[in-house]
N, C-alpha and C positions, 0 to 999 in steps of 0.2 A: 503494499499500500504506500502511496506517496500523496504529498499535497504541494501544490504551487499556488499560493494565494498571497495577494499583495494588497494592502490597504494604506492609502495615503491621504493627508490632508494638508493642502499646500496652496501656494499662488503660483499662476502661470507666469513664466519668465519671459514670455513672448506671446504675440498674438497667434492664435492657432492657425494653421495652414492646411486647408481641404484641397486634396488632388483626387484625380480619378484614375483607376487602374485601366489598362487596355480594354478590359471587358466592361468598362463603365461603372464599376464599383467604387463609391466615395471611401476615402480614407482621411482622417484628419490627425495631424501630429502636433504636438507642443511640448514645451519645457515645463517642469513643475519643481518648484523649490520648497524643501521641507527643512524645519528646524528642529534641533535636537541640543540637550544640554549634557555636557560632561564635567566631572570634577567633584570636589568634596563640597565644603562649606560655601557660603554665599561669595565670599572674596575669591575663591579658588574656582568657581562655577563659571564655565565658558559657554558660549552658544556657538554651535557650529551649523552650517547650512550644507544640505544634500541636494543635488540636482539630478532630476530623473527626466528620461525621455519617454513620453507617453504617445501610444498609437491607438487610435479609436476607428473601429470599423462599425458598419451597420450590423446588427445582430438579428436575424429573422425580419420581423416587421418593425423592430425598433430601430429608428433612424438616429442611433447615437452619434455617428459621425457628423451628420448634419447638425444635431442639436449643439454638439460641442463647439462646431465653428461658428454657430450663429449666436450662441449665448454667452460665450466667454470672451475674454480679451486679456491682455497682458495686464497682470495684477488681480484678476478674478481669483476669489477663494473657492476651492472646489474639493470635493471628496472623490477619489479615484479608487474603484476596486477592479482588480484584474489579476493577471499572472505574469510572471516574468518569462521573457523569451530571449534567447541569445541566437543571433544569425551571423554569418559571415559571408563575405564575397571578396572578389578580387579588384583592387582599385585600378584606376587608370594607369598608375605607375608599376603594375605587376604585383604589388604588395598585397598579401592577404590581410583584410581587416575583420574585426569583430565588434559587434555592439551588443549591448544588453538593454531591453527596453521593457516597459510595462505595456502590455496589451490590455486595454481596458474593457471590462465586461459591464461596468455600470459607473456612471457619473452623477454626483448630485451637486448642484449649484448652490453654495453656502452664503453667497453676498445677498443681503436683503435687496428686495426689488426696487428697482430705480435708484440704488444707492450708487454713488460714483465709486470706483475702484480707488484704493489708497494712491495709485500712481497719479490719479487725476485731482488728489486733495493736498492741502498743506498739513493735515493732520489726521488723526485717527476718524473713521466713520462713527458717528454718535451712536448708532444702534449696535456697533460691534463692542464686546468686552475689551477691556484694555489689555490685550494680548500683544507681546512684542513678536513681530515675525518679519519676514523678509521685505524689505522695501524693493519693489521691482526696478526702481531707478539705480540701486546698487548692484544690480546684477550685471556682470561684465561682458555679456553677449546678448 
């Protein structure tokens, strides 16, 4: 028996990109940043940020790829559930490349409706609790 399940809550590091496969199937990709804390006491405690590549396909009648592209943008807070997938390919330079990404099976939009994302404001959104997380403008890519 085995299990491959990922659950993440974080902010998009870039606007989602929706493309179509040669057969016409939509696929949406975006980056997601999550925070974690390490260390002992308050003075030793450090916040670290992890970056994840997310891939979203439509699943059956669920238009998950289109919904992700339509309702999210850089800075959006989302819950992503899915599985890890590692794939490899040969680059144009002939080198073998590998990447590990999260293939989403569910996405929940956590920003309050009509609320601007933190990237569009000068401070925290009033409806959100005072949680310190990734500022999308600080992301280097």
